[in-house]
C-alpha positions, 0 to 999 in steps of 0.5 A: 896267859893263853886260852889254856894253861898247864902247870906241874907242881908236886907231881900234879899237872893242872890244866886250866881252861882260860877263856872266862869271857866266853865261859871257857868255851872250846876253840879248835886251838884249845882242843888241840892244846888240851889233847897235846897237854894230856899226852904230855902228862901221860909221857912225863914221869914227873906227873902222877895225877892230873887236875882239870878246871876252868878259870873265872867261875866257869868250868866249860860251856862247850864248844864256841859255836861261832868257831864250829860252823858245821853248816858249810861241811858235807856229812863226810867232812863233818865226820872227819872234823870230829874224829880228827879234831874234836875227839882228840881230847876224849881219846887222849883221856882214854889213853891216860892211865894216870888219875884225872880229877875235875874241879867244876865251878859254874857251868859244864855244858855240852862238850864241857860236861863231857870233859868232866865225865871223862875224868875219874873223879869230879869235885863240884862247887855249889854253883856247878851246873851240868847240861848235855845241851846238844839237843837244844841246838838240834844236835846229838852229843858229839863227844862221848856223852851218850857213852859216858853218862849212862855209865855214871847215872844209869840209862833212864836218867841219862836218856832224860838228861840227854833228851831234854838238855835240862840243867842239873845243879850240884846237889842233884848231880851228887844225888844221881852219882854225876859228881862225887863231892860238892864242897863249899868250905874252900875253893873246889880246886883246892879239894881236887888238888889235895886229892890229886896230891894224896894219890900222887904220893902212892906208888905210881905204877900201882895207881896206874894199873888200878885205873887200867884194871877198873876200865878193863873190868867194865867190859869183862866177866869176873873170871876174865877180870881175875885172870887179868888182875893176876898178871897185873899183880905179878908184875906189880910185886916185882916193881921196886916202889911196890916192894918199898911200900910193902916193906914200909908197912911191914915195919909197923904191921897194923898201919894198913888196918888202922888207916894210917 
């Protein structure tokens, strides 16, 4: 097995960080492999949802500091190193308009926490712990944490967590909106895959367009968002899978309202 595993089953791609002896800390090859796999999932019509998890009871402890020695690079070299390498995963996730679900078990630290934040939905086990620990090693969050975290938990809470690097346990993460679900009845990965399969069973173009509309709406006022969604809506209604889904419900008119 490699340091990063990628499988596709029932329209769900699963990316597993697989360095359990290092709490799945990122190496540069892992980062590049992860970005490549995310781009593959984007282009692969078989894939309708993506799950990201870690092996061995950890999600990701960040970057392996032994392999990222920034002391010997100039400021410009360091900037290029981040933008050309480390940021590849963040940008691949930004391009991916399919649902991405995190299954977080154990620590998600630094770049590992950022990876979880980039996902659309986060499941956590009771052992999950989150920390933007950059400040503890004299660094600023280098992979999007300052942009991501305030959008989930609010500015004040985000600043407190970014300034202190404090760990947040699973229950607290749920309370502040950092994760959507804390699950303890079965492995957290099972819950994430179950949701991924439910979403993958929906008309895929509609699912992808919903994700794009939510992201676009975050930087638009309401009139602009409504104008854009009217275009999306018009295109979606012309798609075959949309018409088939609509006709299937029309055969039993009350199914949508009864939750079936």
